[in-house]
Each structure stands twice: as C-alpha cells, then as structure tokens.
N, C-alpha and C positions, 0 to 999 in steps of 0.2 A: 503493498501499500504505501502511495506516496503520496502528503502531506503537497498540498499545496499553502500555505497559509503555517499560525501557530497558533489557532484555534483547533481542541482537540475536539469540540465540540463540530467540527466539520468532519471525523469520522464519523458520529451519531448520524446528520441529514445524507450523507455517502449512504450506510446504510439503508436508510427509510428510502431514497431512492431510488436503491436496488429492492428490494422489496418490492414497493411500487411499479416496478415494470416488470418483477416474476409473477406478480398477480395479475396487472393486462397482458401478458403472455398469454396465463389461464385461461383469461375472460375469451381471448380470442380464439383459443384453439378451441372451445368450448362452444361459443358463435359460429364459426365457420363448420368445426365437423361435423357436428350435429346435424345441420342442415344440409348441408352433403354430403352425406349415407343415408342420409329420410331421400333425397334427388336419386343415389345411386339404387335400390332397392324400390323408390318407386316405380323406377324403371325398369327392374328386374321382373317385378311381380305383376304388372299391369300389361307387358309384353306377354310372359309365360303365362298368364290365362287368357288371349287372346284379345283384348283391348286395342293390339300396337302398341308403341309409343303414344304417352300422354303429351308430351312439349317436344317440342325440335330443338335444332344444338343451338339456334338462332334464342331460342325463347331461355333456354339453357344458362348461354352465355348471357345476356343480361340479367336475370337474375345473379349467377355468380358476380357480374361488373356493378352491376347499382345496387341492389339492393344487399347483399352481402359483402362487396368491395368498400363504398362508400365508408357505411355508419364502422364497417370492422374496422377501417384504418383510423379513424376518432376514437377509437376506443385504449389508445395510444394517449390520448388526450386525459386521460381517467384522473382523477383525484387518488391521490394512496387513502385506505382506508382506514374508519379511527381507531381501531384497535392490530395495526400491520404490526407498530414492535413491541406490541405484547406480545405473540407469538414465537415460540420457538426457534431457534434456526433451523432451517432446511436443512436435511444429510444430504452430500454429495448424491449419495448414490437411489436419492429417492425419487420414485416415477413421478411423472407430471400428473398422472391420471390417479395418484393416491388424493387423499385430501378429500374424496366422493368426486371428483372430476369426472371419471369413468362412467360413474351412476349417473350423472346428469347429462354427459352426454348421450348415453345411452336413452336417459326418457326424453329427451328430445329429438332424437332421430324418432323414437318409434314414435312419441306424439306428429312430430308433421308428418310420419308414412299415414301413419290411418286418417290423419286430418286431411290430408292430399286427395286419396283413393275415394275416400270419400265424397269429400269436394265431385271431383272427376264423376264419380260415379250419379252421382245427382244431377248435376250438370248435364251430363249425357244422358241419361236413360230415367232420370225421375223429373224434371221439368223439360226434358225434349224426346222424342221418338227416334234418341238414337243419334244427334248432332254431336259429332267429337271435338264440333268447334268450339261448343259453349263451354262443354266441359273442361274443354283445354287453357278457355281464357278464365272462366274461374280459375282452375288450377292456377293458372299463374299468377294473377292477381291473388290470392290467397299464401302462395306460397311468400310472393315478393313481400306484400306486405307484414302479413303476417311474421315473417324471419326478422323485418328491424323493428316491432313492436316489442319481440322477445327480447332483444337486445337489452331493454334492460331493465327487467327481473336477471337479466346474467349479472350484467355491472355490478348491478349494488346486492349480488345473491337473493333476495330477497320476493314480492312479490309486488306487481309495477303499482307504481306511487306516484302521486306529485313529487315527492322528495325526490325518486330514481332519476323522474327526468328532470329534475331543478340541476342535479349535480355536476354536466358535464354540458356547456352550453356549444360548442366547438360541433360535438357529437348530434345535438337536436337538429343545428345548419344542415350536417350531413344528411339524416334522414330525412328531414324533410326535401330536402336537391334530394334525393333518391327517387322516395317516397311520389312528388313533384314527376320525375320522369318516366317511373312505370305508371300511372295515371297519364299520363300525356299516349302512352303505347295502347293502353289499354284503350282509353275516351277518341283518337281522333284518329279516323277512319284513312289517312294519308298509312299512318303507322300501324294500322291494325291490318290494312292490307300488306305490307311490307313484312308482318312478324307473323301474317295468318292465326289474327288473331277476328274478333266477330262482336258486336254489339250486344249489351246484358239487357234485360229486358229491367225493371226496375222490383222485381221480386228476385230476380238474381243477385242484382247489388245488394238487396238487405241480405240476402244470405252467406253473399261476402263476404258484408262488411262485421257481418256476428262473426266469419269463422275465425279473421285477421287477428282473434283477442284470444280464441280459444288455449293456442299455447303455450302465453305469458302467462292462465292460469295453472300452470302447474311447474 
C-alpha cells in the first residue's frame, strides 16, 4: 500500500472505496447475469415446445444494449452502503456467488423466465388467435422495462421503495433514457416495423404495465 499523504485516515477511505467498488461489481453481476440467463432459457424453452424464437436477434441486442447496458453502467456510480465498514474482510478464496448472490441470481432468472413465457403466451394465444408478433411485442417491453425497474431492488438489496430510487441520480437518468428509447421502438410505427414489433391495444398495454413490476416484488 502506498500512502499519498501523511494522514492515516486515507487508509480507511481507501478500504471503504474498495468495498464499495466490490459491492457494485456484485450488483452488476446480479443485474446482468440474471436477466441474460432468463433470455437464454426463454429462447431454448420456447423453441423446444414448438413456439419458435419469441425474440429475434435485433430485439435481444436492443434489450442488452439499452435496457441492460445503460442502467448497468450507472451501477458503478452507486454510493457505498451504510454498514460497509462494519462487515468483516472478504477472504481472497471466497467466490463472488457466496453471501446469497447465487440464490438471488437464480431467483431473478427464474422469475423472468416464468414471467416472459407467461406474457408471450398471453399475447400470442390468450389475447389473439395465434399472433406471434403481439406476443413478441409484449414480451419485448416487459423484459426490457421490467429489467430496468428491477435494478432498484438489486442496488438497495431490498424492496422497490422511494428511497431506493432517490439514491443514485445518474442511474435514474440512465433508466429514464433507456426507457424512453425502448418505448419509442415499441410505439413509433417506423421503428416498430424495423424491429418487427406491432402496435398493442389498451388492454395489452395494461397487462404489460402491471407485469413490468412483478420482478421487483421478489
């Protein structure tokens, strides 16, 4: 360790900063891996039961770049947790999936798999007579927006609350920006056609509006 000044409190500040960085890495892993595993198993399961691919490559890329990439980047700006310096040191041999991270990733992935399969089947078979495009559009919006909303319980390690939303203004800007871009693709006719989406009816939008908050409830 190299001290840049003669104040030993610098060591405390350095340790606190290091722990904050490590916590933010874990939050980014939980945020990105959970939803990406969900996308993988969603595609495998849908194809295996004969539904075909519910999302095309361009839609998946858009979700990964906008819904996951932009908010995920701003997790690096997350401030340290209140009890950061009260925790014991982490062993150098400790896996990043200890301390409940593996369980949380599995729970998040399972929630998104069940939710997206359910939304796709409702849009394709429940609300229409086999319209794959309606199912895909509903799935696209729920997966993208739902993932962005779920970043708040992840970063606060708790429920979605007003306090968890207020804690990181840079993240809020990133979520709003990504959300506007996703909704623009789902609402603007030219972008709908480009990404093979269709206009949704009011009842379909209502179902989507409720479904995007389901992942953050677990």
